[in-house]
VEXDREN-2710 file (C-alpha; in Angstrom, 1 decimal):
% VEXDREN-2710
k/r/px/py/pz
1/MET/141.7/102.8/105.7
2/LYS/138.8/101.6/107.9
3/LYS/139.2/98.1/109.2
4/THR/135.9/96.3/108.7
5/LEU/135.8/92.6/107.9
6/PRO/134.2/91.5/104.6
7/LEU/130.7/90.2/105.0
8/VAL/131.7/86.6/104.3
9/LEU/134.3/86.7/107.1
10/VAL/131.8/88.4/109.4
11/PHE/129.5/85.4/109.1
12/VAL/132.4/83.0/109.6
13/MET/133.2/84.8/112.8
14/VAL/129.6/84.6/113.9
15/LEU/129.4/80.9/113.3
16/SER/132.7/80.2/115.0
17/LEU/131.9/82.2/118.0
18/LEU/128.4/80.7/118.3
19/ALA/130.0/77.2/118.1
20/GLY/132.8/78.1/120.5
21/CYS/131.2/80.1/123.3
22/GLY/127.6/80.8/122.5
23/LYS/128.2/84.5/121.7
24/SER/128.0/86.3/118.4
25/SER/130.4/89.1/117.4
26/ILE/130.1/91.2/114.3
27/THR/132.5/94.0/113.5
28/SER/130.4/97.2/113.0
29/GLY/130.5/100.9/112.5
30/THR/131.4/101.0/108.8
31/SER/129.9/99.5/105.7
32/LYS/131.7/98.2/102.7
33/THR/130.8/101.4/100.9
34/GLU/132.5/103.4/103.6
35/GLN/135.6/101.2/103.4
36/ALA/136.0/102.0/99.8
37/ASN/135.6/105.8/100.3
38/ALA/137.5/106.2/103.6
39/SER/140.7/108.2/103.9
40/ASP/143.9/106.2/104.4
41/ASN/145.0/108.5/107.2
42/SER/141.8/108.6/109.2
43/SER/142.8/107.2/112.6
44/GLU/139.5/108.1/114.1
45/SER/137.7/106.1/111.4
46/THR/140.0/103.2/112.1
47/SER/139.2/103.3/115.8
48/SER/135.5/103.4/115.1
49/GLY/135.7/100.5/112.6
50/GLU/137.3/98.3/115.2
51/GLN/134.4/98.6/117.7
52/GLU/132.4/95.3/117.9
53/LEU/128.9/94.2/118.3
54/VAL/128.5/91.3/120.7
55/ASP/125.1/89.7/120.8
56/GLY/123.8/92.8/119.1
57/ARG/125.4/95.1/121.7
58/PHE/128.3/97.5/121.1
59/THR/131.3/96.9/123.2
60/LYS/131.9/100.6/123.4
61/THR/129.0/103.1/123.9
62/ARG/127.8/104.8/120.8
63/LYS/125.7/108.0/120.7
64/ILE/123.0/109.1/118.3
65/THR/120.5/111.9/117.9
66/VAL/116.9/111.3/116.8
67/GLU/114.3/113.8/115.5
68/VAL/111.0/114.0/117.3
69/TYR/108.1/116.2/116.4
70/ASP/107.1/119.0/118.7
71/ARG/103.4/119.5/118.4
72/GLY/103.2/122.3/121.0
73/ASN/100.4/120.5/122.8
74/GLU/98.7/122.4/125.5
75/GLY/99.2/120.4/128.7
76/GLY/101.6/118.0/126.9
77/SER/105.1/117.0/128.0
78/LYS/108.5/118.0/126.6
79/PRO/108.7/115.9/123.5
80/GLU/112.5/115.4/123.9
81/ASP/112.4/114.6/127.7
82/ASN/109.5/112.6/129.2
83/PHE/108.4/109.2/130.5
84/TYR/108.5/107.6/127.0
85/THR/111.8/109.1/125.9
86/ASP/113.3/107.7/129.1
87/PHE/111.8/104.2/128.3
88/ILE/113.5/104.4/124.9
89/LYS/116.8/105.7/126.1
90/GLU/117.1/103.1/128.9
91/GLY/116.1/100.3/126.6
92/VAL/118.4/101.1/123.7
93/LEU/121.3/101.7/126.1
94/ARG/120.6/98.4/127.8
95/ASP/120.1/96.3/124.7
96/HIS/122.6/97.9/122.3
97/ASN/124.8/100.2/124.4
98/ILE/123.6/103.2/122.4
99/GLU/123.0/106.6/124.0
100/VAL/120.0/108.4/122.5
101/GLU/119.3/112.1/122.5
102/PHE/116.0/113.5/121.0
103/ILE/116.0/116.6/119.0
104/PRO/112.6/118.4/118.8
105/VAL/111.4/119.8/115.5
106/PRO/108.2/121.8/115.1
107/ARG/105.6/119.5/113.6
108/TRP/103.8/122.1/111.5
109/THR/106.9/123.6/109.9
110/GLU/109.0/120.5/109.9
111/VAL/110.1/120.7/106.3
112/ASP/111.4/124.2/106.6
113/HIS/113.1/123.4/109.9
114/LEU/114.6/120.2/108.6
115/ASN/115.9/122.0/105.5
116/ASN/117.6/124.6/107.7
117/MET/119.2/121.9/109.8
118/LEU/120.4/119.9/106.8
119/ALA/121.8/123.0/105.1
120/ALA/123.7/123.8/108.3
121/GLY/125.0/120.3/108.8
122/GLU/123.1/120.1/112.1
123/ALA/120.4/117.6/111.4
124/PRO/119.8/114.7/113.8
125/ASP/121.4/111.3/112.9
126/ILE/117.9/109.9/112.4
127/CYS/115.6/112.2/110.5
128/VAL/111.8/111.9/109.8
129/THR/109.7/113.7/107.3
130/TYR/106.7/113.2/105.1
131/SER/108.5/115.0/102.2
132/TYR/110.5/112.6/100.0
133/PRO/111.5/115.5/97.6
134/THR/113.3/117.1/100.5
135/ILE/115.3/113.9/101.0
136/GLN/116.0/113.5/97.3
137/ALA/117.2/117.1/97.0
138/TYR/119.8/116.6/99.7
139/ALA/120.8/113.1/98.5
140/ASN/121.7/114.7/95.1
141/MET/124.0/117.1/97.0
142/GLY/125.7/114.2/98.9
143/GLY/123.8/115.1/102.0
144/VAL/122.1/111.7/102.6
145/ILE/123.5/108.3/103.3
146/ASP/122.7/105.5/100.9
147/LEU/121.1/102.8/103.1
148/ALA/121.3/100.0/100.5
149/PRO/124.8/98.6/101.5
150/TYR/124.0/98.8/105.2
151/LEU/120.7/97.0/104.8
152/GLU/122.4/94.3/102.8
153/GLU/125.3/93.9/105.2
154/TYR/123.5/94.1/108.5
155/LYS/120.1/92.5/107.6
156/PRO/120.8/89.6/110.1
157/LEU/120.8/92.2/112.9
158/LEU/117.6/93.9/111.8
159/THR/115.0/91.1/112.0
160/ASN/112.4/93.3/113.8
161/LEU/112.7/96.1/111.3
162/TRP/112.3/93.7/108.4
163/GLU/109.4/91.9/110.0
164/LEU/107.5/95.1/110.5
165/LEU/108.3/96.9/107.2
166/THR/108.8/93.9/104.9
167/ASP/110.6/94.2/101.6
168/GLU/107.8/96.4/100.3
169/ASN/108.4/99.3/102.6
170/ILE/112.2/98.8/102.9
171/TYR/112.7/98.8/99.1
172/TYR/109.8/101.1/98.3
173/ASP/112.0/104.0/97.2
174/GLN/114.9/102.0/95.7
175/ASP/116.2/103.5/92.5
176/PRO/115.6/100.9/89.7
177/VAL/118.8/101.8/88.0
178/THR/121.4/102.7/90.7
179/GLY/119.9/100.6/93.5
180/THR/120.3/103.4/96.0
181/ILE/117.9/103.6/99.0
182/TRP/117.8/107.1/100.5
183/ALA/115.0/106.4/103.0
184/LEU/112.9/103.7/104.6
185/GLU/109.2/104.0/104.5
186/ALA/107.4/103.6/107.8
187/ARG/104.4/101.3/107.8
188/LEU/101.0/102.8/107.8
189/VAL/98.6/100.4/109.5
190/ARG/95.3/102.1/108.5
191/THR/94.9/103.4/105.1
192/GLN/91.8/105.6/105.8
193/ARG/92.8/109.1/105.0
194/ILE/90.0/111.7/105.0
195/ASN/86.3/111.7/106.2
196/THR/83.4/114.1/105.9
197/PHE/81.9/114.9/109.3
198/VAL/78.5/116.5/110.2
199/ARG/76.9/117.4/113.5
200/GLU/74.6/114.5/114.1
201/ASP/72.5/116.4/116.6
202/TRP/71.9/119.2/114.1
203/LEU/70.5/116.8/111.6
204/LYS/68.2/115.4/114.3
205/LYS/67.1/118.9/115.3
206/LEU/66.2/119.7/111.7
207/ASN/64.6/116.3/111.2
208/MET/67.0/115.6/108.3
209/THR/68.5/112.3/107.2
210/GLU/72.2/112.0/106.5
211/PRO/73.1/113.3/103.0
212/THR/74.1/110.6/100.6
213/THR/74.7/112.8/97.5
214/LEU/76.4/116.1/96.7
215/GLU/73.0/117.7/96.2
216/GLU/71.8/116.5/99.5
217/PHE/75.0/117.7/101.2
218/GLU/74.6/121.1/99.7
219/ASN/70.9/121.3/100.8
220/MET/72.1/120.4/104.3
221/LEU/74.5/123.3/104.3
222/PHE/71.8/125.7/103.3
223/ALA/69.5/124.3/106.0
224/PHE/72.2/124.9/108.6
225/LYS/72.6/128.5/107.4
226/ASN/68.9/129.2/107.2
227/ASN/68.2/127.7/110.6
228/ALA/71.1/129.3/112.5
229/LYS/68.8/130.8/115.1
230/LEU/67.3/127.5/115.9
231/LEU/70.7/125.7/116.1
232/LEU/72.8/128.4/117.8
233/GLY/70.3/130.7/119.5
234/ASP/72.0/134.0/120.4
235/ASP/75.2/132.9/118.6
236/ALA/73.3/132.6/115.3
237/ASP/75.7/135.2/113.7
238/LYS/78.6/132.8/114.3
239/MET/77.1/130.0/112.2
240/ILE/79.6/128.2/109.9
241/PRO/77.8/125.6/107.8
242/PHE/81.1/124.2/106.4
243/SER/84.6/124.8/107.7
244/ILE/87.8/124.4/105.8
245/SER/91.4/125.6/106.2
246/PHE/94.0/127.1/103.9
247/ASP/95.0/123.5/103.0
248/ILE/92.0/123.1/100.7
249/GLY/93.6/120.3/98.8
250/TRP/93.6/118.0/101.8
251/ARG/90.6/119.3/103.7
252/ALA/88.2/119.0/100.7
253/ASN/89.9/116.1/99.1
254/ASN/86.9/113.7/99.1
255/LEU/84.8/116.3/97.4
256/LEU/87.5/117.2/94.8
257/VAL/88.3/113.5/94.0
258/SER/84.6/112.8/93.4
259/PHE/84.8/115.0/90.3
260/VAL/87.6/112.9/88.8
261/PRO/86.3/110.7/86.0
262/ASP/86.0/107.0/87.0
263/ASN/87.8/105.9/83.8
264/VAL/91.0/107.9/84.5
265/THR/94.0/105.7/83.8
266/ASP/96.8/104.7/86.2
267/LYS/99.2/106.4/83.8
268/GLU/97.3/109.7/84.1
269/LEU/97.1/109.4/87.9
270/PHE/100.9/108.9/87.9
271/ILE/101.8/111.7/85.5
272/TYR/99.7/114.2/87.3
273/GLY/100.3/112.7/90.7
274/PHE/103.3/114.7/92.1
275/ASP/101.1/116.7/94.5
276/ASP/99.6/114.5/97.2
277/ARG/96.5/116.8/97.2
278/GLN/95.7/115.6/93.7
279/ILE/95.0/119.1/92.3
280/GLU/96.5/118.2/88.9
281/TRP/94.1/115.3/88.4
282/PRO/91.5/115.8/85.6
283/GLY/88.2/117.0/87.0
284/VAL/89.4/118.5/90.2
285/LYS/89.0/122.0/88.9
286/GLU/85.2/121.5/88.9
287/GLY/85.3/120.4/92.5
288/VAL/87.0/123.6/93.3
289/ARG/84.3/125.5/91.4
290/LYS/81.7/123.9/93.7
291/LEU/83.7/125.2/96.7
292/ASN/83.7/128.6/95.1
293/GLU/79.9/128.5/94.8
294/TRP/79.6/127.6/98.5
295/TYR/82.0/130.3/99.6
296/ASN/80.1/133.0/97.7
297/ALA/76.8/131.7/99.1
298/GLY/78.1/132.1/102.6
299/LEU/78.3/128.4/103.4
300/ILE/82.1/128.3/104.1
301/TRP/84.0/129.9/106.9
302/LYS/84.9/133.3/105.4
303/ASP/88.2/133.7/107.3
304/PHE/89.7/130.3/106.6
305/ALA/92.6/131.6/104.5
306/LEU/93.9/133.9/107.3
307/TYR/95.2/131.0/109.5
308/LYS/98.1/128.8/108.7
309/GLU/99.8/125.6/110.0
310/GLY/99.5/125.0/113.7
311/ASP/96.9/127.7/114.3
312/THR/94.0/126.5/116.6
313/THR/91.4/129.1/115.6
314/GLU/89.4/126.7/113.5
315/ASP/89.5/123.9/116.0
316/ASN/88.3/126.4/118.7
317/LEU/85.3/127.4/116.5
318/ILE/84.4/123.7/116.0
319/LYS/84.8/123.0/119.7
320/ALA/82.6/126.0/120.5
321/GLY/79.8/124.4/118.5
322/TYR/79.6/126.9/115.6
323/VAL/80.5/124.5/112.8
324/GLY/78.1/122.1/111.1
325/SER/80.4/120.1/109.0
326/PHE/84.0/119.7/107.8
327/MET/86.4/117.2/106.2
328/HIS/89.6/116.2/107.9
329/ASN/91.7/113.2/108.9
330/TRP/89.5/110.1/109.2
331/ASP/89.2/110.2/113.0
332/TYR/90.0/113.9/113.7
333/PRO/87.0/114.9/115.9
334/TYR/87.6/112.0/118.3
335/ARG/91.2/112.6/119.1
336/ASP/92.7/114.2/122.3
337/GLY/90.2/112.8/124.8
338/GLU/88.3/115.4/126.8
339/ASN/90.3/118.3/125.3
340/GLY/89.5/117.3/121.7
341/ILE/86.5/118.3/119.6
342/HIS/84.2/115.5/120.7
343/GLY/85.1/115.8/124.3
344/THR/84.7/119.5/124.4
345/LEU/81.3/119.4/122.6
346/GLN/80.1/116.8/125.1
347/ARG/81.2/118.8/128.0
348/MET/80.0/122.2/126.8
349/ILE/76.8/121.4/125.0
350/GLY/75.7/117.9/126.1
351/PRO/75.9/114.2/125.3
352/GLU/73.8/114.7/122.1
353/ALA/76.4/117.0/120.5
354/ALA/78.7/115.0/118.2
355/PHE/80.1/114.7/114.7
356/ILE/79.5/111.6/112.7
357/ALA/81.2/110.4/109.5
358/ILE/79.1/110.5/106.3
359/ASP/79.8/109.5/102.7
360/PRO/77.9/111.8/100.4
361/PHE/80.2/112.3/97.4
362/GLN/79.8/110.1/94.4
363/ASN/81.7/110.2/91.1
364/ASN/80.3/109.9/87.6
365/ALA/80.0/106.1/88.1
366/GLY/78.1/106.4/91.3
367/LYS/81.0/105.3/93.4
368/HIS/82.1/106.9/96.7
369/LYS/85.7/106.9/95.5
370/LYS/88.2/108.5/97.8
371/VAL/92.0/108.4/97.9
372/THR/93.3/106.1/100.6
373/SER/96.9/105.7/101.7
374/SER/99.3/103.1/100.6
375/THR/101.2/101.1/103.3
376/VAL/103.9/103.8/103.5
377/ASP/103.9/106.7/105.8
378/ARG/106.8/108.9/107.1
379/LYS/110.2/108.6/105.5
380/VAL/113.1/107.8/107.8
381/PHE/116.6/108.8/106.6
382/PHE/120.1/109.4/107.8
383/PRO/121.9/112.6/106.8
384/SER/125.5/112.3/105.7
385/THR/126.6/113.9/109.0
386/ASN/125.5/110.7/110.7
387/LYS/128.7/109.0/111.9
388/GLU/126.8/106.0/113.4
389/PRO/124.6/104.5/110.7
390/VAL/124.7/101.0/112.1
391/ALA/123.8/102.2/115.6
392/SER/121.0/104.2/113.9
393/LEU/119.7/101.1/112.2
394/LEU/119.8/99.2/115.4
395/TYR/117.8/102.0/117.0
396/LEU/115.1/101.6/114.3
397/ASP/115.2/97.8/114.9
398/TRP/114.7/98.4/118.6
399/ILE/111.6/100.6/118.2
400/SER/110.2/98.1/115.6
401/LYS/110.4/95.2/118.0
402/PHE/106.8/94.2/118.9
403/GLU/107.1/94.4/122.7
404/ASN/108.7/97.9/122.5
405/ARG/106.4/99.5/120.0
406/LYS/103.4/98.0/121.8
407/PHE/104.4/99.6/125.1
408/LEU/104.9/102.9/123.4
409/GLN/101.5/102.7/121.7
410/ILE/99.4/101.8/124.7
411/GLY/101.6/102.6/127.7
412/GLU/101.0/101.2/131.2
413/GLU/98.0/99.1/132.2
414/GLY/95.9/101.1/134.6
415/VAL/97.4/104.4/133.6
416/THR/97.0/104.8/129.8
417/HIS/95.0/101.6/129.1
418/GLU/93.0/98.9/130.7
419/VAL/92.5/95.3/129.5
420/LEU/88.9/94.2/129.2
421/ALA/87.6/90.6/129.9
422/ASP/87.9/89.6/126.2
423/GLY/91.5/91.0/126.0
424/THR/90.4/94.2/124.2
425/ILE/92.6/97.2/125.0
426/LYS/90.8/100.3/126.1
427/LEU/92.9/103.5/126.2
428/LEU/92.6/105.9/129.1
429/SER/93.2/109.6/129.3
430/ALA/96.5/110.2/131.0
431/THR/97.8/113.4/132.6
432/GLY/101.2/114.4/133.9
433/GLU/104.4/112.7/132.9
434/LYS/102.7/109.7/131.2
435/ILE/100.5/111.8/128.8
436/MET/101.0/110.9/125.1
437/ASN/101.8/114.0/122.9
438/SER/100.6/112.2/119.8
439/PRO/98.1/109.4/119.1
440/ASN/99.6/106.1/120.2
441/ASN/102.9/107.9/120.6
442/LEU/103.4/107.9/116.8
443/ASP/106.1/110.5/117.1
444/TYR/108.3/107.9/118.8
445/THR/107.1/104.8/116.9
446/ILE/108.6/106.3/113.7
447/THR/108.6/103.0/111.8
448/ILE/104.8/102.5/112.3
449/ASN/101.8/104.7/112.3
450/GLY/98.6/103.2/113.8
451/LEU/97.7/100.9/116.6
452/GLU/98.9/97.3/115.9
453/LEU/98.5/94.7/118.7
454/GLY/99.6/91.6/116.8
455/ASP/96.1/90.3/116.2
456/PRO/93.9/91.9/113.6
457/SER/90.6/91.2/115.5
458/LEU/92.0/92.4/118.8
459/THR/93.4/95.5/117.1
460/ALA/90.1/96.3/115.4
461/ARG/88.1/95.9/118.7
462/SER/90.6/97.9/120.6
463/LEU/90.8/100.7/118.1
464/ALA/87.1/101.3/118.4
465/LEU/87.6/101.6/122.2
466/GLY/90.8/103.6/121.8
467/TYR/89.3/107.0/122.0
468/PRO/88.6/108.0/125.6
469/GLY/85.1/109.3/126.1
470/VAL/83.9/108.5/122.6
471/ASP/81.2/105.9/121.9
472/ALA/82.7/103.1/119.8
473/ARG/80.0/103.5/117.2
474/TYR/81.5/106.7/116.0
475/ILE/84.9/105.1/115.5
476/GLU/83.4/102.0/113.8
477/ARG/81.5/104.3/111.5
478/ALA/84.5/106.4/110.7
479/LEU/86.6/103.3/109.9
480/TYR/84.0/102.0/107.5
481/VAL/83.3/105.3/105.7
482/GLY/87.0/106.1/105.4
483/ALA/87.6/102.8/103.6
484/ASN/84.4/102.6/101.5
485/ASP/85.3/102.6/97.8
486/GLY/88.8/103.8/98.7
487/PHE/91.6/103.4/96.2
488/THR/95.4/104.0/96.3
489/PRO/97.1/105.3/93.1
490/LYS/99.3/102.6/91.8
491/LYS/103.0/102.8/92.6
492/PHE/105.4/103.0/89.7
493/ASN/109.1/102.9/90.6
494/VAL/110.8/104.9/87.9
495/GLY/113.7/106.2/89.9
496/GLU/114.4/109.8/90.5
497/ILE/112.4/112.5/88.8
498/LYS/115.0/115.2/88.4
499/ALA/112.4/117.9/87.9
500/GLU/110.9/117.2/91.4
501/GLU/114.2/118.0/93.1
502/GLY/113.6/120.8/95.6
503/MET/110.1/121.6/94.3
504/GLY/108.0/120.2/97.2
505/GLN/107.8/123.3/99.2
506/VAL/107.7/125.7/96.2
507/LEU/104.8/123.9/94.6
508/LYS/103.0/123.4/97.9
509/GLU/102.9/127.2/98.3
510/LYS/101.8/127.7/94.7
511/ARG/99.1/125.1/95.1
512/ASP/97.7/126.7/98.3
513/VAL/97.6/130.1/96.7
514/LEU/95.9/128.7/93.7
515/LEU/93.2/127.0/95.7
516/THR/92.6/129.9/98.1
517/LYS/92.3/132.4/95.2
518/ALA/90.0/130.1/93.2
519/VAL/87.7/129.4/96.2
520/THR/87.4/133.0/97.3
521/CYS/87.1/134.9/94.0
522/ALA/83.8/136.0/92.5
523/PRO/82.1/133.3/90.6
524/GLU/82.4/135.1/87.3
525/GLU/86.1/135.4/87.8
526/PHE/86.7/131.7/88.6
527/ASP/87.9/130.5/85.2
528/ALA/90.3/133.4/84.7
529/VAL/91.7/133.0/88.3
530/TRP/92.1/129.3/87.9
531/GLU/93.9/129.6/84.6
532/ARG/96.3/132.3/86.0
533/TYR/97.3/130.6/89.1
534/PHE/97.3/127.0/87.8
535/ASN/99.6/128.2/85.0
536/ASP/101.8/129.8/87.6
537/TYR/102.0/126.4/89.4
538/LEU/102.9/124.7/86.1
539/ASP/105.4/127.3/85.1
540/ALA/107.1/127.1/88.5
541/GLY/107.9/123.4/87.9
542/GLY/104.7/121.5/87.7
543/ARG/104.8/121.2/84.0
544/ALA/108.4/119.9/83.9
545/ILE/107.5/117.3/86.5
546/GLN/104.5/116.1/84.4
547/GLU/106.7/115.8/81.3
548/GLU/109.5/113.9/83.0
549/ARG/107.0/111.6/84.7
550/LYS/105.5/110.8/81.4
551/LEU/108.9/110.0/79.8
552/LYS/109.9/107.9/82.8
553/PHE/106.6/106.0/82.8
554/GLU/107.0/105.2/79.1
555/GLN/110.6/104.2/79.6
556/PHE/109.9/101.6/82.3
557/TYR/106.3/100.5/81.7
558/GLU/105.5/100.8/78.0
END
């Protein structure tokens, strides 16, 4: 049987040692749940259970592995071995006596890759994913550790984690009946999700004002197409008025959501809300019909469906100056410094070439409603193969500590940032070993996504300057537009939806096929194509999810 002191005795020890010699000592390595389930003849578990934490530091070195996204950045560093991983490794070893090894996972196929590792029992001790159904599926098979007892027992050691995430994100996914917590929700600082971007210089060249309605936006697209020679010269045949990718549900989300009736209820949004691209919401079909009209009118990039996750073809077309408008993550054109869209356009075309955020899509009540994110982001969980859950929690606490995450987000002064006279932080483009592979190193700050400097005013001013080579007005505009009339579907904690188990990837693929087919078919075939593929989506599991969500909602909230 594992030898771990009950929590009451743990605190008695803490108080006694604090009073006697100024040091705290907490027996660690097993939770009360583990004690109850441990084998009586497990000598290895007994040895592990006797290891101590003194002042938050293990007396015997522990080892953990941590997932990190590999984005395959051109000119980037190895995600598992670079200046920032060394900073983390050295700090965690120094402060907690924990050795850390990073395990790279391809960003754009992370769910498939993570599934394979979990199935093989080879997943890192600390896993990160945007897909909660993936976690739930393996939890149901006994493949994920319930964090609830560890969080209860070791909360005094996790002050930084608690301060950052708060009860809201820590208990966000707690089952209302069983009390289990399969994952912690990272904190999303900015809730802006998607913006619509247009070439500001093209509008000026055509003497057009920014479109403020769907009709004006459509007229703008036709103007781009009809003036291709003026805008692109000898490259007129490469004109793409509006670009999109295979992920239509995300990339056209602001347009699609503008077709959702303003009086839709929270209950409806929940019942039809499994898919984070909102394709099941009422009215979205008509938004897709509009995209179908544009595609058949030659306004949309005709080859969009040929390129999948991680492909750079579309970005290259935008950088080359052939694209007039697109929708994407709220700050997408301004990322990646001189190698990003904005930087490339400025270098290849001139200082006048730039995309600016606009807000043209209104719903039936005249509101620019768009889905914004809640405060939750990536999900952090421990697979059952993790033999060091306490060490893993201490790792999360270390990267959540303000000083540590601040350094990871902005790096070294004079190298990756400079401090202006008013204290504002201005990021600099770095090369070599100190380059950041992801914005603000978000792939390492897995408990927070978004710059956070401890002061809201300082953070806002710094954010506007946080895009090397980009005029602050573009960022300020994108921030405003991305939040304007934004709303987050209400969270209803109804516990596990059994019908959702293992369906995330299946329904994602069905959804993408549905939207691609519906956008690219002939206009007269649209309704038949939509009915065929939407029913296929429902028959594959979508309908069962809707029905169970309805029952669970009524069970807990009516």
